[in-house]
Chimera marker file (.cmm) of the C-alpha trace (Angstrom):
<marker_set name="trace">
<marker id="1" x="49.658" y="115.495" z="161.291" r="1" g="1" b="0" radius="0.5"/>
<marker id="2" x="51.770" y="117.308" z="163.904" r="1" g="1" b="0" radius="0.5"/>
<marker id="3" x="54.842" y="119.414" z="163.386" r="1" g="1" b="0" radius="0.5"/>
<marker id="4" x="58.164" y="117.852" z="162.485" r="1" g="1" b="0" radius="0.5"/>
<marker id="5" x="59.442" y="115.964" z="159.534" r="1" g="1" b="0" radius="0.5"/>
<marker id="6" x="57.300" y="113.440" z="157.796" r="1" g="1" b="0" radius="0.5"/>
<marker id="7" x="58.757" y="110.912" z="155.380" r="1" g="1" b="0" radius="0.5"/>
<marker id="8" x="56.817" y="108.456" z="153.327" r="1" g="1" b="0" radius="0.5"/>
<marker id="9" x="58.596" y="105.682" z="151.443" r="1" g="1" b="0" radius="0.5"/>
<marker id="10" x="56.969" y="103.635" z="148.749" r="1" g="1" b="0" radius="0.5"/>
<marker id="11" x="58.436" y="100.521" z="147.236" r="1" g="1" b="0" radius="0.5"/>
<marker id="12" x="61.169" y="98.377" z="148.701" r="1" g="1" b="0" radius="0.5"/>
<marker id="13" x="64.882" y="98.413" z="149.207" r="1" g="1" b="0" radius="0.5"/>
<marker id="14" x="65.676" y="95.429" z="146.964" r="1" g="1" b="0" radius="0.5"/>
<marker id="15" x="68.039" y="97.430" z="144.709" r="1" g="1" b="0" radius="0.5"/>
<marker id="16" x="69.843" y="98.830" z="147.749" r="1" g="1" b="0" radius="0.5"/>
<marker id="17" x="70.149" y="95.371" z="149.298" r="1" g="1" b="0" radius="0.5"/>
<marker id="18" x="71.422" y="93.947" z="146.000" r="1" g="1" b="0" radius="0.5"/>
<marker id="19" x="74.035" y="96.708" z="145.703" r="1" g="1" b="0" radius="0.5"/>
<marker id="20" x="75.221" y="96.122" z="149.259" r="1" g="1" b="0" radius="0.5"/>
<marker id="21" x="75.360" y="92.358" z="148.677" r="1" g="1" b="0" radius="0.5"/>
<marker id="22" x="77.336" y="92.857" z="145.450" r="1" g="1" b="0" radius="0.5"/>
<marker id="23" x="79.757" y="95.146" z="147.285" r="1" g="1" b="0" radius="0.5"/>
<marker id="24" x="80.124" y="92.510" z="150.015" r="1" g="1" b="0" radius="0.5"/>
<marker id="25" x="80.828" y="89.793" z="147.422" r="1" g="1" b="0" radius="0.5"/>
<marker id="26" x="83.345" y="92.071" z="145.704" r="1" g="1" b="0" radius="0.5"/>
<marker id="27" x="85.149" y="92.555" z="149.014" r="1" g="1" b="0" radius="0.5"/>
<marker id="28" x="85.043" y="88.808" z="149.685" r="1" g="1" b="0" radius="0.5"/>
<marker id="29" x="86.659" y="88.114" z="146.311" r="1" g="1" b="0" radius="0.5"/>
<marker id="30" x="89.323" y="90.739" z="146.933" r="1" g="1" b="0" radius="0.5"/>
<marker id="31" x="90.015" y="89.287" z="150.390" r="1" g="1" b="0" radius="0.5"/>
<marker id="32" x="90.193" y="85.804" z="148.847" r="1" g="1" b="0" radius="0.5"/>
<marker id="33" x="92.895" y="87.051" z="146.495" r="1" g="1" b="0" radius="0.5"/>
<marker id="34" x="94.810" y="88.530" z="149.418" r="1" g="1" b="0" radius="0.5"/>
<marker id="35" x="94.525" y="85.302" z="151.389" r="1" g="1" b="0" radius="0.5"/>
<marker id="36" x="95.590" y="83.154" z="148.428" r="1" g="1" b="0" radius="0.5"/>
<marker id="37" x="98.707" y="85.270" z="148.050" r="1" g="1" b="0" radius="0.5"/>
<marker id="38" x="99.582" y="84.941" z="151.729" r="1" g="1" b="0" radius="0.5"/>
<marker id="39" x="98.566" y="81.284" z="151.797" r="1" g="1" b="0" radius="0.5"/>
<marker id="40" x="101.265" y="80.572" z="149.239" r="1" g="1" b="0" radius="0.5"/>
<marker id="41" x="103.761" y="82.781" z="151.072" r="1" g="1" b="0" radius="0.5"/>
<marker id="42" x="102.975" y="80.951" z="154.314" r="1" g="1" b="0" radius="0.5"/>
<marker id="43" x="103.602" y="77.584" z="152.670" r="1" g="1" b="0" radius="0.5"/>
<marker id="44" x="106.959" y="78.796" z="151.352" r="1" g="1" b="0" radius="0.5"/>
<marker id="45" x="107.903" y="80.208" z="154.771" r="1" g="1" b="0" radius="0.5"/>
<marker id="46" x="106.949" y="76.978" z="156.538" r="1" g="1" b="0" radius="0.5"/>
<marker id="47" x="108.794" y="74.862" z="153.971" r="1" g="1" b="0" radius="0.5"/>
<marker id="48" x="111.950" y="76.898" z="154.398" r="1" g="1" b="0" radius="0.5"/>
<marker id="49" x="111.940" y="76.861" z="158.220" r="1" g="1" b="0" radius="0.5"/>
<marker id="50" x="110.817" y="73.270" z="158.848" r="1" g="1" b="0" radius="0.5"/>
<marker id="51" x="113.780" y="71.288" z="160.186" r="1" g="1" b="0" radius="0.5"/>
<marker id="52" x="114.752" y="68.756" z="157.561" r="1" g="1" b="0" radius="0.5"/>
<marker id="53" x="115.732" y="65.168" z="158.109" r="1" g="1" b="0" radius="0.5"/>
<marker id="54" x="114.111" y="63.459" z="155.162" r="1" g="1" b="0" radius="0.5"/>
<marker id="55" x="112.453" y="66.683" z="153.928" r="1" g="1" b="0" radius="0.5"/>
<marker id="56" x="109.042" y="65.010" z="153.886" r="1" g="1" b="0" radius="0.5"/>
<marker id="57" x="107.525" y="67.273" z="156.566" r="1" g="1" b="0" radius="0.5"/>
<marker id="58" x="108.881" y="70.413" z="154.887" r="1" g="1" b="0" radius="0.5"/>
<marker id="59" x="107.425" y="69.408" z="151.529" r="1" g="1" b="0" radius="0.5"/>
<marker id="60" x="104.033" y="68.475" z="153.008" r="1" g="1" b="0" radius="0.5"/>
<marker id="61" x="102.718" y="71.988" z="153.767" r="1" g="1" b="0" radius="0.5"/>
<marker id="62" x="99.556" y="73.323" z="152.114" r="1" g="1" b="0" radius="0.5"/>
<marker id="63" x="96.844" y="75.851" z="152.883" r="1" g="1" b="0" radius="0.5"/>
<marker id="64" x="93.054" y="75.963" z="152.711" r="1" g="1" b="0" radius="0.5"/>
<marker id="65" x="90.688" y="78.905" z="152.514" r="1" g="1" b="0" radius="0.5"/>
<marker id="66" x="87.081" y="78.424" z="153.595" r="1" g="1" b="0" radius="0.5"/>
<marker id="67" x="84.331" y="80.955" z="153.005" r="1" g="1" b="0" radius="0.5"/>
<marker id="68" x="81.229" y="80.821" z="155.158" r="1" g="1" b="0" radius="0.5"/>
<marker id="69" x="78.417" y="83.339" z="155.436" r="1" g="1" b="0" radius="0.5"/>
<marker id="70" x="80.315" y="86.152" z="157.167" r="1" g="1" b="0" radius="0.5"/>
<marker id="71" x="83.657" y="84.475" z="157.735" r="1" g="1" b="0" radius="0.5"/>
<marker id="72" x="86.747" y="83.688" z="155.698" r="1" g="1" b="0" radius="0.5"/>
<marker id="73" x="89.247" y="81.307" z="157.284" r="1" g="1" b="0" radius="0.5"/>
<marker id="74" x="92.750" y="80.428" z="156.143" r="1" g="1" b="0" radius="0.5"/>
<marker id="75" x="94.583" y="77.471" z="157.625" r="1" g="1" b="0" radius="0.5"/>
<marker id="76" x="97.945" y="75.881" z="156.977" r="1" g="1" b="0" radius="0.5"/>
<marker id="77" x="98.161" y="72.121" z="157.073" r="1" g="1" b="0" radius="0.5"/>
<marker id="78" x="100.858" y="69.502" z="157.011" r="1" g="1" b="0" radius="0.5"/>
<marker id="79" x="99.976" y="66.104" z="155.583" r="1" g="1" b="0" radius="0.5"/>
<marker id="80" x="102.984" y="64.221" z="156.979" r="1" g="1" b="0" radius="0.5"/>
<marker id="81" x="101.266" y="62.022" z="159.541" r="1" g="1" b="0" radius="0.5"/>
<marker id="82" x="102.810" y="58.897" z="161.044" r="1" g="1" b="0" radius="0.5"/>
<marker id="83" x="100.618" y="56.489" z="163.021" r="1" g="1" b="0" radius="0.5"/>
<marker id="84" x="97.974" y="59.207" z="163.340" r="1" g="1" b="0" radius="0.5"/>
<marker id="85" x="100.452" y="61.751" z="164.702" r="1" g="1" b="0" radius="0.5"/>
<marker id="86" x="101.222" y="64.969" z="162.779" r="1" g="1" b="0" radius="0.5"/>
<marker id="87" x="105.008" y="65.115" z="162.520" r="1" g="1" b="0" radius="0.5"/>
<marker id="88" x="105.033" y="68.922" z="162.199" r="1" g="1" b="0" radius="0.5"/>
<marker id="89" x="103.490" y="69.159" z="165.686" r="1" g="1" b="0" radius="0.5"/>
<marker id="90" x="106.061" y="66.746" z="167.142" r="1" g="1" b="0" radius="0.5"/>
<marker id="91" x="108.856" y="68.871" z="165.696" r="1" g="1" b="0" radius="0.5"/>
<marker id="92" x="107.284" y="72.089" z="167.005" r="1" g="1" b="0" radius="0.5"/>
<marker id="93" x="106.443" y="70.954" z="170.541" r="1" g="1" b="0" radius="0.5"/>
<marker id="94" x="108.746" y="68.004" z="171.151" r="1" g="1" b="0" radius="0.5"/>
<marker id="95" x="107.871" y="64.429" z="172.031" r="1" g="1" b="0" radius="0.5"/>
<marker id="96" x="108.780" y="61.440" z="174.069" r="1" g="1" b="0" radius="0.5"/>
<marker id="97" x="110.641" y="58.573" z="172.483" r="1" g="1" b="0" radius="0.5"/>
<marker id="98" x="109.765" y="54.915" z="172.693" r="1" g="1" b="0" radius="0.5"/>
<marker id="99" x="112.792" y="54.327" z="174.922" r="1" g="1" b="0" radius="0.5"/>
<marker id="100" x="111.855" y="56.865" z="177.597" r="1" g="1" b="0" radius="0.5"/>
<marker id="101" x="113.836" y="59.779" z="176.187" r="1" g="1" b="0" radius="0.5"/>
<marker id="102" x="112.590" y="63.153" z="175.099" r="1" g="1" b="0" radius="0.5"/>
<marker id="103" x="113.196" y="65.144" z="171.916" r="1" g="1" b="0" radius="0.5"/>
<marker id="104" x="112.883" y="68.861" z="172.591" r="1" g="1" b="0" radius="0.5"/>
<marker id="105" x="110.684" y="70.865" z="170.252" r="1" g="1" b="0" radius="0.5"/>
<marker id="106" x="111.911" y="73.494" z="167.823" r="1" g="1" b="0" radius="0.5"/>
<marker id="107" x="109.761" y="76.636" z="167.518" r="1" g="1" b="0" radius="0.5"/>
<marker id="108" x="109.885" y="76.998" z="163.754" r="1" g="1" b="0" radius="0.5"/>
<marker id="109" x="106.208" y="77.657" z="162.968" r="1" g="1" b="0" radius="0.5"/>
<marker id="110" x="105.702" y="80.877" z="164.963" r="1" g="1" b="0" radius="0.5"/>
<marker id="111" x="108.763" y="82.721" z="163.607" r="1" g="1" b="0" radius="0.5"/>
<marker id="112" x="107.845" y="81.687" z="160.052" r="1" g="1" b="0" radius="0.5"/>
<marker id="113" x="104.211" y="82.721" z="160.313" r="1" g="1" b="0" radius="0.5"/>
<marker id="114" x="104.417" y="85.883" z="162.429" r="1" g="1" b="0" radius="0.5"/>
<marker id="115" x="105.361" y="88.128" z="159.463" r="1" g="1" b="0" radius="0.5"/>
<marker id="116" x="102.702" y="86.467" z="157.293" r="1" g="1" b="0" radius="0.5"/>
<marker id="117" x="99.992" y="87.122" z="159.917" r="1" g="1" b="0" radius="0.5"/>
<marker id="118" x="101.073" y="90.746" z="160.157" r="1" g="1" b="0" radius="0.5"/>
<marker id="119" x="100.950" y="91.161" z="156.378" r="1" g="1" b="0" radius="0.5"/>
<marker id="120" x="97.487" y="89.574" z="156.220" r="1" g="1" b="0" radius="0.5"/>
<marker id="121" x="96.204" y="91.891" z="158.945" r="1" g="1" b="0" radius="0.5"/>
<marker id="122" x="97.712" y="94.961" z="157.266" r="1" g="1" b="0" radius="0.5"/>
<marker id="123" x="96.337" y="94.048" z="153.829" r="1" g="1" b="0" radius="0.5"/>
<marker id="124" x="92.888" y="93.184" z="155.163" r="1" g="1" b="0" radius="0.5"/>
<marker id="125" x="92.766" y="96.425" z="157.149" r="1" g="1" b="0" radius="0.5"/>
<marker id="126" x="93.666" y="98.430" z="154.039" r="1" g="1" b="0" radius="0.5"/>
<marker id="127" x="90.945" y="96.606" z="152.108" r="1" g="1" b="0" radius="0.5"/>
<marker id="128" x="88.340" y="97.301" z="154.783" r="1" g="1" b="0" radius="0.5"/>
<marker id="129" x="89.316" y="100.967" z="154.917" r="1" g="1" b="0" radius="0.5"/>
<marker id="130" x="89.218" y="101.169" z="151.107" r="1" g="1" b="0" radius="0.5"/>
<marker id="131" x="92.850" y="102.157" z="150.600" r="1" g="1" b="0" radius="0.5"/>
<link id1="1" id2="2" r="1" g="1" b="0" radius="0.2"/>
<link id1="2" id2="3" r="1" g="1" b="0" radius="0.2"/>
<link id1="3" id2="4" r="1" g="1" b="0" radius="0.2"/>
<link id1="4" id2="5" r="1" g="1" b="0" radius="0.2"/>
<link id1="5" id2="6" r="1" g="1" b="0" radius="0.2"/>
<link id1="6" id2="7" r="1" g="1" b="0" radius="0.2"/>
<link id1="7" id2="8" r="1" g="1" b="0" radius="0.2"/>
<link id1="8" id2="9" r="1" g="1" b="0" radius="0.2"/>
<link id1="9" id2="10" r="1" g="1" b="0" radius="0.2"/>
<link id1="10" id2="11" r="1" g="1" b="0" radius="0.2"/>
<link id1="11" id2="12" r="1" g="1" b="0" radius="0.2"/>
<link id1="12" id2="13" r="1" g="1" b="0" radius="0.2"/>
<link id1="13" id2="14" r="1" g="1" b="0" radius="0.2"/>
<link id1="14" id2="15" r="1" g="1" b="0" radius="0.2"/>
<link id1="15" id2="16" r="1" g="1" b="0" radius="0.2"/>
<link id1="16" id2="17" r="1" g="1" b="0" radius="0.2"/>
<link id1="17" id2="18" r="1" g="1" b="0" radius="0.2"/>
<link id1="18" id2="19" r="1" g="1" b="0" radius="0.2"/>
<link id1="19" id2="20" r="1" g="1" b="0" radius="0.2"/>
<link id1="20" id2="21" r="1" g="1" b="0" radius="0.2"/>
<link id1="21" id2="22" r="1" g="1" b="0" radius="0.2"/>
<link id1="22" id2="23" r="1" g="1" b="0" radius="0.2"/>
<link id1="23" id2="24" r="1" g="1" b="0" radius="0.2"/>
<link id1="24" id2="25" r="1" g="1" b="0" radius="0.2"/>
<link id1="25" id2="26" r="1" g="1" b="0" radius="0.2"/>
<link id1="26" id2="27" r="1" g="1" b="0" radius="0.2"/>
<link id1="27" id2="28" r="1" g="1" b="0" radius="0.2"/>
<link id1="28" id2="29" r="1" g="1" b="0" radius="0.2"/>
<link id1="29" id2="30" r="1" g="1" b="0" radius="0.2"/>
<link id1="30" id2="31" r="1" g="1" b="0" radius="0.2"/>
<link id1="31" id2="32" r="1" g="1" b="0" radius="0.2"/>
<link id1="32" id2="33" r="1" g="1" b="0" radius="0.2"/>
<link id1="33" id2="34" r="1" g="1" b="0" radius="0.2"/>
<link id1="34" id2="35" r="1" g="1" b="0" radius="0.2"/>
<link id1="35" id2="36" r="1" g="1" b="0" radius="0.2"/>
<link id1="36" id2="37" r="1" g="1" b="0" radius="0.2"/>
<link id1="37" id2="38" r="1" g="1" b="0" radius="0.2"/>
<link id1="38" id2="39" r="1" g="1" b="0" radius="0.2"/>
<link id1="39" id2="40" r="1" g="1" b="0" radius="0.2"/>
<link id1="40" id2="41" r="1" g="1" b="0" radius="0.2"/>
<link id1="41" id2="42" r="1" g="1" b="0" radius="0.2"/>
<link id1="42" id2="43" r="1" g="1" b="0" radius="0.2"/>
<link id1="43" id2="44" r="1" g="1" b="0" radius="0.2"/>
<link id1="44" id2="45" r="1" g="1" b="0" radius="0.2"/>
<link id1="45" id2="46" r="1" g="1" b="0" radius="0.2"/>
<link id1="46" id2="47" r="1" g="1" b="0" radius="0.2"/>
<link id1="47" id2="48" r="1" g="1" b="0" radius="0.2"/>
<link id1="48" id2="49" r="1" g="1" b="0" radius="0.2"/>
<link id1="49" id2="50" r="1" g="1" b="0" radius="0.2"/>
<link id1="50" id2="51" r="1" g="1" b="0" radius="0.2"/>
<link id1="51" id2="52" r="1" g="1" b="0" radius="0.2"/>
<link id1="52" id2="53" r="1" g="1" b="0" radius="0.2"/>
<link id1="53" id2="54" r="1" g="1" b="0" radius="0.2"/>
<link id1="54" id2="55" r="1" g="1" b="0" radius="0.2"/>
<link id1="55" id2="56" r="1" g="1" b="0" radius="0.2"/>
<link id1="56" id2="57" r="1" g="1" b="0" radius="0.2"/>
<link id1="57" id2="58" r="1" g="1" b="0" radius="0.2"/>
<link id1="58" id2="59" r="1" g="1" b="0" radius="0.2"/>
<link id1="59" id2="60" r="1" g="1" b="0" radius="0.2"/>
<link id1="60" id2="61" r="1" g="1" b="0" radius="0.2"/>
<link id1="61" id2="62" r="1" g="1" b="0" radius="0.2"/>
<link id1="62" id2="63" r="1" g="1" b="0" radius="0.2"/>
<link id1="63" id2="64" r="1" g="1" b="0" radius="0.2"/>
<link id1="64" id2="65" r="1" g="1" b="0" radius="0.2"/>
<link id1="65" id2="66" r="1" g="1" b="0" radius="0.2"/>
<link id1="66" id2="67" r="1" g="1" b="0" radius="0.2"/>
<link id1="67" id2="68" r="1" g="1" b="0" radius="0.2"/>
<link id1="68" id2="69" r="1" g="1" b="0" radius="0.2"/>
<link id1="69" id2="70" r="1" g="1" b="0" radius="0.2"/>
<link id1="70" id2="71" r="1" g="1" b="0" radius="0.2"/>
<link id1="71" id2="72" r="1" g="1" b="0" radius="0.2"/>
<link id1="72" id2="73" r="1" g="1" b="0" radius="0.2"/>
<link id1="73" id2="74" r="1" g="1" b="0" radius="0.2"/>
<link id1="74" id2="75" r="1" g="1" b="0" radius="0.2"/>
<link id1="75" id2="76" r="1" g="1" b="0" radius="0.2"/>
<link id1="76" id2="77" r="1" g="1" b="0" radius="0.2"/>
<link id1="77" id2="78" r="1" g="1" b="0" radius="0.2"/>
<link id1="78" id2="79" r="1" g="1" b="0" radius="0.2"/>
<link id1="79" id2="80" r="1" g="1" b="0" radius="0.2"/>
<link id1="80" id2="81" r="1" g="1" b="0" radius="0.2"/>
<link id1="81" id2="82" r="1" g="1" b="0" radius="0.2"/>
<link id1="82" id2="83" r="1" g="1" b="0" radius="0.2"/>
<link id1="83" id2="84" r="1" g="1" b="0" radius="0.2"/>
<link id1="84" id2="85" r="1" g="1" b="0" radius="0.2"/>
<link id1="85" id2="86" r="1" g="1" b="0" radius="0.2"/>
<link id1="86" id2="87" r="1" g="1" b="0" radius="0.2"/>
<link id1="87" id2="88" r="1" g="1" b="0" radius="0.2"/>
<link id1="88" id2="89" r="1" g="1" b="0" radius="0.2"/>
<link id1="89" id2="90" r="1" g="1" b="0" radius="0.2"/>
<link id1="90" id2="91" r="1" g="1" b="0" radius="0.2"/>
<link id1="91" id2="92" r="1" g="1" b="0" radius="0.2"/>
<link id1="92" id2="93" r="1" g="1" b="0" radius="0.2"/>
<link id1="93" id2="94" r="1" g="1" b="0" radius="0.2"/>
<link id1="94" id2="95" r="1" g="1" b="0" radius="0.2"/>
<link id1="95" id2="96" r="1" g="1" b="0" radius="0.2"/>
<link id1="96" id2="97" r="1" g="1" b="0" radius="0.2"/>
<link id1="97" id2="98" r="1" g="1" b="0" radius="0.2"/>
<link id1="98" id2="99" r="1" g="1" b="0" radius="0.2"/>
<link id1="99" id2="100" r="1" g="1" b="0" radius="0.2"/>
<link id1="100" id2="101" r="1" g="1" b="0" radius="0.2"/>
<link id1="101" id2="102" r="1" g="1" b="0" radius="0.2"/>
<link id1="102" id2="103" r="1" g="1" b="0" radius="0.2"/>
<link id1="103" id2="104" r="1" g="1" b="0" radius="0.2"/>
<link id1="104" id2="105" r="1" g="1" b="0" radius="0.2"/>
<link id1="105" id2="106" r="1" g="1" b="0" radius="0.2"/>
<link id1="106" id2="107" r="1" g="1" b="0" radius="0.2"/>
<link id1="107" id2="108" r="1" g="1" b="0" radius="0.2"/>
<link id1="108" id2="109" r="1" g="1" b="0" radius="0.2"/>
<link id1="109" id2="110" r="1" g="1" b="0" radius="0.2"/>
<link id1="110" id2="111" r="1" g="1" b="0" radius="0.2"/>
<link id1="111" id2="112" r="1" g="1" b="0" radius="0.2"/>
<link id1="112" id2="113" r="1" g="1" b="0" radius="0.2"/>
<link id1="113" id2="114" r="1" g="1" b="0" radius="0.2"/>
<link id1="114" id2="115" r="1" g="1" b="0" radius="0.2"/>
<link id1="115" id2="116" r="1" g="1" b="0" radius="0.2"/>
<link id1="116" id2="117" r="1" g="1" b="0" radius="0.2"/>
<link id1="117" id2="118" r="1" g="1" b="0" radius="0.2"/>
<link id1="118" id2="119" r="1" g="1" b="0" radius="0.2"/>
<link id1="119" id2="120" r="1" g="1" b="0" radius="0.2"/>
<link id1="120" id2="121" r="1" g="1" b="0" radius="0.2"/>
<link id1="121" id2="122" r="1" g="1" b="0" radius="0.2"/>
<link id1="122" id2="123" r="1" g="1" b="0" radius="0.2"/>
<link id1="123" id2="124" r="1" g="1" b="0" radius="0.2"/>
<link id1="124" id2="125" r="1" g="1" b="0" radius="0.2"/>
<link id1="125" id2="126" r="1" g="1" b="0" radius="0.2"/>
<link id1="126" id2="127" r="1" g="1" b="0" radius="0.2"/>
<link id1="127" id2="128" r="1" g="1" b="0" radius="0.2"/>
<link id1="128" id2="129" r="1" g="1" b="0" radius="0.2"/>
<link id1="129" id2="130" r="1" g="1" b="0" radius="0.2"/>
<link id1="130" id2="131" r="1" g="1" b="0" radius="0.2"/>
</marker_set>
């Protein structure tokens, strides 16, 4: 053999792979806890800022967390739907009326969720960096 460094490895890396997978699962569980916390905070923020007529739209907020292979997704949902139309969206963006009028939207979702998104990003970044 020529000059230089020679390295021979026997066996496999199954223990290393298992350790890395366990660490990944640990991080996923920690991130799930973070997202559950902010999911609940997001629901409370949306409930408090949703314009209230009957209060049904405000009380219809929930959140879901989905875990896929390398992706965790959190979404906020509103179950108040009338004739297939989500009422929360009509309030947010406005809508036409049946008589030719228009009801202007009220931007209540973005101001409620902006601080929550920032907190999620900050917490996730700290988790990734190991702080």
